[in-house]
C-alpha positions in Angstrom: -7.7 -67.9 10.6 -10.4 -70.1 9.1 -12.4 -69.2 6.1 -15.4 -68.6 8.3 -13.3 -66.4 10.6 -12.2 -64.3 7.7 -15.8 -63.9 6.6 -16.7 -62.7 10.1 -13.8 -60.3 10.2 -14.8 -58.9 6.8 -18.4 -58.5 7.9 -17.3 -56.6 11.0 -15.1 -54.3 8.8 -18.0 -53.7 6.5 -20.3 -52.9 9.5 -17.6 -50.5 10.9 -17.3 -48.8 7.5 -21.1 -48.5 7.2 -21.2 -47.1 10.8 -18.5 -44.6 9.9 -20.3 -43.7 6.7 -23.5 -43.4 8.5 -21.9 -41.0 11.0 -20.8 -38.7 8.2 -24.2 -38.8 6.5 -25.8 -38.0 9.8 -23.7 -34.9 10.5 -25.9 -32.0 11.3 -26.1 -28.9 9.0 -24.6 -26.9 11.9 -21.5 -29.2 12.1 -21.1 -29.2 8.3 -21.3 -25.4 8.2 -18.7 -25.1 10.9 -16.3 -27.5 9.0 -16.8 -25.7 5.7 -16.2 -22.4 7.3 -12.9 -23.7 8.9 -11.9 -25.2 5.6 -12.3 -21.7 3.9 -10.3 -20.1 6.7 -7.5 -22.7 6.2 -7.4 -22.0 2.4 -7.3 -18.3 3.3 -4.3 -18.7 5.5 -2.5 -20.6 2.7 -3.5 -17.8 0.3 -5.6 -20.2 -1.8 -8.1 -17.4 -2.2 -10.3 -19.0 -4.9 -11.0 -22.1 -2.8 -11.5 -20.0 0.3 -14.2 -18.0 -1.4 -15.9 -21.2 -2.6 -16.1 -22.5 0.9 -17.5 -19.2 2.4 -20.1 -19.1 -0.4 -21.0 -22.7 0.2 -21.8 -21.9 3.9 -24.1 -19.2 2.8 -25.8 -21.2 0.0 -26.2 -24.5 1.8 -26.5 -23.5 5.5 -28.0 -20.0 5.6 -29.7 -20.7 8.9 -26.7 -22.0 10.7 -24.9 -20.0 13.3 -21.9 -19.8 11.0 -23.5 -18.1 8.1 -22.8 -14.7 9.5 -19.1 -15.6 10.0 -18.8 -16.7 6.3 -20.4 -13.5 5.2 -18.0 -11.4 7.3 -15.0 -13.4 5.8 -16.3 -12.6 2.3 -16.6 -8.9 3.1 -13.0 -8.8 4.5 -11.8 -10.8 1.5 -13.4 -8.4 -0.9 -11.9 -5.4 0.9 -8.4 -6.6 1.7 -7.6 -9.2 -1.0 -9.7 -8.3 -4.1 -9.7 -4.6 -3.0 -13.2 -4.1 -4.2 -14.8 -1.9 -1.6 -18.2 -1.8 -3.3 -18.4 -5.6 -3.1 -17.2 -5.6 0.5 -19.8 -2.9 1.4 -22.6 -5.0 -0.2 -21.6 -8.1 1.8 -21.4 -6.0 5.0 -24.8 -4.5 4.4 -26.2 -7.9 3.7 -24.8 -9.1 7.0 -26.2 -6.2 8.9 -29.6 -6.8 7.4 -29.8 -10.6 7.6 -27.9 -11.3 10.7 -28.2 -8.0 12.7 -28.1 -9.8 16.0 -25.1 -12.0 15.3 -21.7 -11.6 16.8 -20.3 -10.6 13.4 -22.5 -7.5 13.1 -20.1 -5.2 15.1 -17.2 -6.0 12.7 -19.5 -5.5 9.7 -20.2 -2.0 11.0 -16.4 -1.5 11.0 -16.2 -2.8 7.4 -18.8 -0.2 6.3 -16.6 2.6 7.7 -13.5 1.2 6.0 -15.4 1.0 2.7 -16.1 4.7 2.9 -12.4 5.4 3.6 -11.4 3.2 0.6 -13.7 5.2 -1.7 -12.2 8.6 -0.9 -10.7 11.1 1.5 -13.0 14.0 1.0 -14.2 15.7 4.2 -17.7 14.3 3.8 -16.3 10.7 3.3 -14.0 11.1 6.3 -16.9 12.3 8.5 -19.2 9.5 7.3 -16.5 6.8 8.0 -15.8 8.2 11.5 -19.5 8.1 12.2 -19.6 4.4 11.4 -16.6 3.7 13.6 -18.0 5.8 16.5 -21.2 3.9 16.3 -19.6 0.6 17.2 -18.8 1.2 20.9 -22.2 2.9 21.3 -24.3 0.1 19.7 -22.0 -2.9 20.4 -20.1 -2.1 23.6 -17.8 -4.8 25.0 -17.3 -6.6 21.6 -14.0 -7.4 19.9 -14.9 -4.9 17.2 -14.6 -1.9 19.6 -10.7 -1.6 19.5 -10.8 -2.2 15.7 -13.3 0.7 15.4 -11.2 2.9 17.6 -8.1 2.2 15.5 -9.9 3.0 12.2 -11.4 6.1 13.7 -7.9 7.4 14.4 -6.7 6.3 11.0 -9.6 8.2 9.3 -8.5 11.3 11.2 -4.9 10.8 10.2 -5.7 10.3 6.5 -8.0 13.4 6.7 -5.1 15.5 8.0 -6.3 16.0 11.5 -3.1 14.8 13.3 -4.1 16.0 16.7 -7.4 14.1 16.7 -5.6 11.0 15.2 -3.0 11.0 18.0 -5.7 11.4 20.6 -7.8 8.5 19.3 -4.7 6.3 18.9 -3.7 7.1 22.5 -7.2 6.3 23.8 -7.0 2.9 22.2 -3.6 2.1 23.6 -4.8 3.1 27.1 -8.1 1.2 27.1 -6.8 -1.9 25.2 -3.1 -2.1 25.8 -2.8 -5.7 24.7 -5.0 -5.6 21.6 -3.2 -6.1 18.3 -5.1 -3.1 17.1 -3.1 -1.1 19.6 0.1 -2.1 17.7 -1.5 -0.6 14.6 -2.5 2.5 16.6 1.0 3.0 17.8 2.3 2.8 14.2 -0.3 5.3 13.1 0.6 7.6 16.0 4.3 7.4 15.0 3.4 8.6 11.5 1.3 11.4 12.8 3.9 12.5 15.2 6.6 12.5 12.5 4.4 14.7 10.3 3.8 17.0 13.2 7.6 17.5 13.6 8.0 15.2 16.7 10.3 12.4 15.5 11.6 11.7 19.1 8.1 10.8 20.3 7.5 8.8 17.1 10.6 6.7 17.9 9.2 6.1 21.4 5.9 4.8 20.0 7.6 2.5 17.6 9.8 1.1 20.3 6.6 0.4 22.3 5.4 -1.7 19.4 8.6 -3.7 19.4 8.6 -4.3 23.1 4.9 -5.0 23.6 4.2 -7.0 20.4 7.4 -8.8 19.5 7.6 -11.3 16.7 4.6 -9.7 14.9 4.4 -8.1 11.5 3.7 -4.8 13.3 7.0 -5.1 15.2 8.8 -5.6 11.9 7.3 -2.5 10.5 8.2 -0.6 13.7 11.8 -1.6 13.3 11.8 -0.5 9.6 10.4 2.9 10.4 12.6 3.4 13.4 15.5 2.8 11.0 14.2 5.7 8.8 13.9 8.0 11.8 17.3 7.1 13.1 18.9 7.9 9.7 17.2 11.3 9.4 17.1 12.6 13.0 19.7 10.7 15.1 22.6 9.9 12.7 22.6 13.4 11.2 24.1 15.9 11.3 27.2 14.4 12.8 27.2 11.7 10.2 25.6 11.4 6.7 22.1 10.0 6.7 23.1 7.2 4.4 26.1 5.1 3.8 26.9 3.1 0.7 26.1 -0.6 1.4 28.6 -1.9 -1.1 25.7 -3.5 -3.0 25.1 -2.8 -6.7 22.4 -4.2 -8.9 22.9 -6.2 -11.0 25.7 -8.2 -9.6 29.0 -7.5 -11.3 29.8 -7.7 -14.2 26.2 -7.1 -15.2 25.1 -3.7 -16.6 21.8 -1.9 -16.9 21.1 0.2 -19.9 18.4 2.8 -20.8 16.8 2.8 -17.4 13.8 5.1 -17.0 12.4 4.2 -13.6 12.8 2.2 -10.4 10.2 0.8 -8.1 10.0 -1.7 -5.1 7.5 -4.6 -5.1 7.9 -6.4 -1.8 11.5 -7.5 -1.7 12.0 -7.1 -5.4 13.6 -4.1 -7.1 11.8 -3.4 -10.4 13.9 -1.7 -13.1 12.1 -0.2 -16.1 14.2 0.0 -19.3 13.9 0.1 -23.0 12.7 -3.5 -23.5 10.6 -4.0 -20.4 10.5 -4.3 -16.6 13.0 -6.5 -14.8 13.0 -7.7 -11.2 16.0 -8.2 -9.0 16.0 -10.1 -5.7 18.1 -9.9 -2.6 21.1 -11.7 -4.3 21.2 -8.9 -7.0 20.3 -11.3 -9.8 17.3 -11.1 -12.1 14.2 -13.0 -10.8 11.5 -11.9 -13.2 10.7 -9.8 -16.3 7.7 -8.2 -18.0 8.1 -7.5 -21.7 7.0 -3.9 -22.5 8.0 -1.5 -25.2 9.9 1.5 -23.9 8.1 2.0 -20.6 8.7 5.4 -19.0 7.7 4.4 -15.5 6.1 1.8 -13.2 3.1 2.2 -11.0 0.7 -0.3 -9.3 -3.1 -0.3 -9.5 -5.5 -0.6 -6.6 -5.1 -4.4 -6.5 -1.3 -4.2 -6.6 -1.0 -5.2 -10.3 1.9 -3.8 -12.3 1.1 -0.9 -14.6 3.7 0.4 -17.1 3.7 4.0 -18.2 4.2 4.7 -21.9 4.2 7.8 -24.0 0.9 6.6 -25.6 -0.8 5.6 -22.3 -0.8 3.0 -19.6 -0.7 -0.8 -19.9 -1.6 -3.5 -17.4 1.3 -6.0 -17.0 3.0 -4.3 -19.9 0.5 -5.7 -22.4 -3.1 -4.7 -22.1 -3.8 -1.0 -22.8 -5.8 1.0 -20.3 -8.1 3.1 -22.5 -7.5 6.6 -21.3 -9.4 9.1 -23.4 -9.6 12.9 -22.9 -13.0 14.6 -23.7 -13.0 16.1 -27.2 -12.8 19.9 -27.8 -14.2 21.8 -30.8 -11.8 21.8 -33.6 -9.0 20.0 -31.7 -7.9 16.3 -31.6 -6.5 15.6 -28.2 -3.8 13.0 -28.3 -2.1 12.3 -25.0 1.6 12.2 -24.6 2.1 10.7 -21.2 5.2 11.6 -19.2 4.4 9.9 -15.8 1.5 8.6 -13.7 0.7 7.7 -10.1 -2.2 5.9 -8.4 -4.3 7.3 -5.6 -5.6 5.4 -2.6 -9.0 4.9 -4.3 -7.4 3.6 -7.4 -7.7 6.7 -9.6 -4.9 7.4 -12.1 -3.2 10.8 -12.1 -1.6 11.1 -15.6 0.8 13.8 -16.6 0.4 14.9 -20.2 3.4 16.7 -21.6 1.5 17.8 -24.7 -1.0 19.9 -22.8 1.3 20.5 -19.7 -1.5 19.2 -17.4 -2.2 16.3 -15.0 -5.5 14.6 -15.6 -7.4 12.3 -13.3 -9.0 9.1 -14.5 -11.1 6.8 -12.4 -9.9 3.2 -11.8 -12.2 2.1 -14.7 -10.2 4.5 -16.9 -13.1 7.0 -17.2 -12.0 10.7 -17.4 -12.8 12.5 -14.2 -11.2 16.0 -14.7 -8.1 18.1 -14.6 -5.9 17.7 -11.5 -3.4 20.4 -12.3 -2.5 22.6 -15.3 0.4 24.7 -16.7 3.1 22.4 -15.4 5.7 20.5 -17.3 6.0 17.2 -15.4 9.2 15.3 -15.3 8.4 12.9 -12.5 5.7 12.5 -9.9 5.3 10.7 -6.5 2.4 10.1 -4.2 2.3 9.6 -0.4 0.0 7.4 1.7 -2.3 10.4 2.3 -2.5 11.2 -1.5 -0.2 14.2 -1.3 1.4 14.5 -4.8 5.0 15.7 -5.4 5.5 17.0 -8.9 9.0 17.6 -10.3 8.7 20.5 -12.8 11.2 20.0 -15.6 11.1 23.6 -16.8 11.6 25.4 -13.4 13.7 22.7 -11.6 11.2 23.0 -8.7 8.9 20.7 -6.8 5.2 21.4 -6.3 3.2 19.7 -3.6 -0.5 19.1 -4.2 -3.1 17.6 -1.9 -5.4 14.8 -3.2 -7.9 17.3 -4.5 -5.3 19.1 -6.6 -4.8 22.1 -4.3 -1.3 23.4 -4.2 0.2 23.0 -0.7 3.7 24.3 -1.2 6.3 25.2 -3.9 9.8 24.0 -3.2 11.7 26.4 -5.5 14.9 25.8 -7.3 16.9 27.6 -4.6 16.2 27.8 -0.9 17.9 29.1 2.2 20.3 26.2 2.4 20.0 24.3 -0.8 20.0 24.7 -4.6 18.7 22.2 -7.2 21.2 21.8 -10.0 19.5 19.2 -12.1 16.7 17.3 -10.2 15.6 14.1 -11.9 13.3 12.2 -9.5 11.1 12.5 -6.4 9.8 10.0 -3.8 8.1 9.7 -0.5 9.1 7.3 2.3 6.7 5.4 4.5 6.6 8.2 7.1 5.9 10.9 4.5 9.4 12.5 4.1 10.0 13.9 0.6 13.2 13.0 -1.3 14.5 14.9 -4.3 17.2 13.2 -6.4 19.5 15.9 -7.8 21.9 14.0 -10.1 24.7 13.5 -7.6 22.9 14.3 -4.3 19.6 13.5 -2.5 17.8 16.2 -0.5 15.3 15.1 2.1 12.5 17.4 3.2 9.7 17.2 5.8 6.4 15.9 4.5 5.0 19.3 4.0 8.1 20.5 2.2 8.6 23.3 4.6 12.1 22.3 5.8 15.1 20.6 4.4 16.2 17.9 6.9 19.4 16.7 5.3 21.4 16.5 2.1 23.2 13.3 1.2 26.0 12.9 -1.3 29.2 10.8 -1.7 32.5 12.4 -2.6 33.7 11.7 -6.1 36.2 8.9 -6.7 35.1 7.2 -3.5 33.1 3.9 -3.3 29.4 4.6 -3.8 29.8 8.0 -5.4 26.8 9.0 -7.5 28.1 10.1 -11.0 24.9 10.7 -12.9 21.6 9.6 -11.3 18.7 8.8 -13.5 16.1 7.5 -11.0 15.6 6.5 -7.4 13.3 4.6 -5.1 13.0 3.6 -1.4 11.9 0.4 0.4 10.0 0.1 3.6 13.2 0.5 5.7 14.1 3.7 3.8 17.0 2.1 2.0 17.8 4.2 -1.0 18.2 2.7 -4.5 19.8 5.0 -7.1 20.3 4.3 -10.8 23.7 5.7 -11.8 24.1 5.8 -15.6 27.9 6.5 -15.2 28.3 2.9 -13.8 25.2 1.4 -15.4 24.0 0.0 -12.1 21.7 0.6 -9.2 23.6 1.5 -6.0 22.0 0.8 -2.6 22.5 3.1 0.4 21.4 2.3 4.0 
């Protein structure tokens, strides 16, 4: 090519670049808003939450008049509710959307968000009623929109959380009938299974879970259905002909490793957390240590509203084993109140229920650590557990009994030391599974009760001197599939039963 030809070619390239650059510059605000919104959604899918939030905010700030501003505002509301777990911030975004973009296609789902915010802030009857009103408003004001099945699901979920199982099942059934292929129907069938289990109808619950697996294969909901069906099979199909559990052959840590001075066990996703004298240690599926959090003599492990690890110590609670959470009891005339913490659990709204062995009471603190009031008194707590509906099981160290409270601190039932077909010898721990069954660890045996504690379903133990026998249990926990993890101080290991 001649020098002149090269100059012409370069000139053409420059013009092409200029034209391309000009096209970018000339993009409409509408197109830029759309692209920025999709960029945020892409970051969200990859769990790059900070960058996702930046993009959604950018749409609102730069293109508030675009047809995508309402979508960005809805994404921010959902992000605040489900990721940050700040219902107040989510409610503010949803209200902003309803006010500024009331005629948009995002408004119906914003109405659903407002109801969900009320549920996230408490399960008192007035909060349940207000949430249900928000959900019921959606099909009346926004009929035919995608938000209708979502509102129907959360209306049923509100009834379930409020303890009205019959209404919950009816609402879940209506959704499954009217919208059989909606993904919200998968959630409704799961909710129905939980309600049916608590109502004493496990066979029907198994049917609902199987519908999820058949109708929505390869979804997270189908995975959950399989896990819960496994729990129901163990407790209601395998028994009484066979033991509910069998030793898996798995011990944690892998041999020849040993665990010493273990005080508590917990599950975080696929990781078993072990609290011991020097901190909290995580073990993965290969039974080897995968993480650790340094903490001085933690008594227990809980998680806050956002899923962050909280360690329980005699002097109080610590975030990630380091930062103290300032829990202070109100002063009394002539008395210095110094807490001596035995255990703690976290409610759905993020409140801490803290057992104080010094005053033999359980105190409630808000998620910002402010004192709320006394939850229960005159009880020597050894261990506590909390269910998904905020029922609290308290193991009383003095009486070898279990007391069930509702979320307001009202006693629901006393499971005494001795019943018609059981007797606690030395109970050491309590736990709930995902379907609400109550488990009591009694040194060498596990007793499983219905969610309300009214009936013993089964007792599991392993004969001495056989593989998997439990010599001296110190703590237990359960995963989503109901697998049982038991710390046995006789072998200095956690044994897994399935």
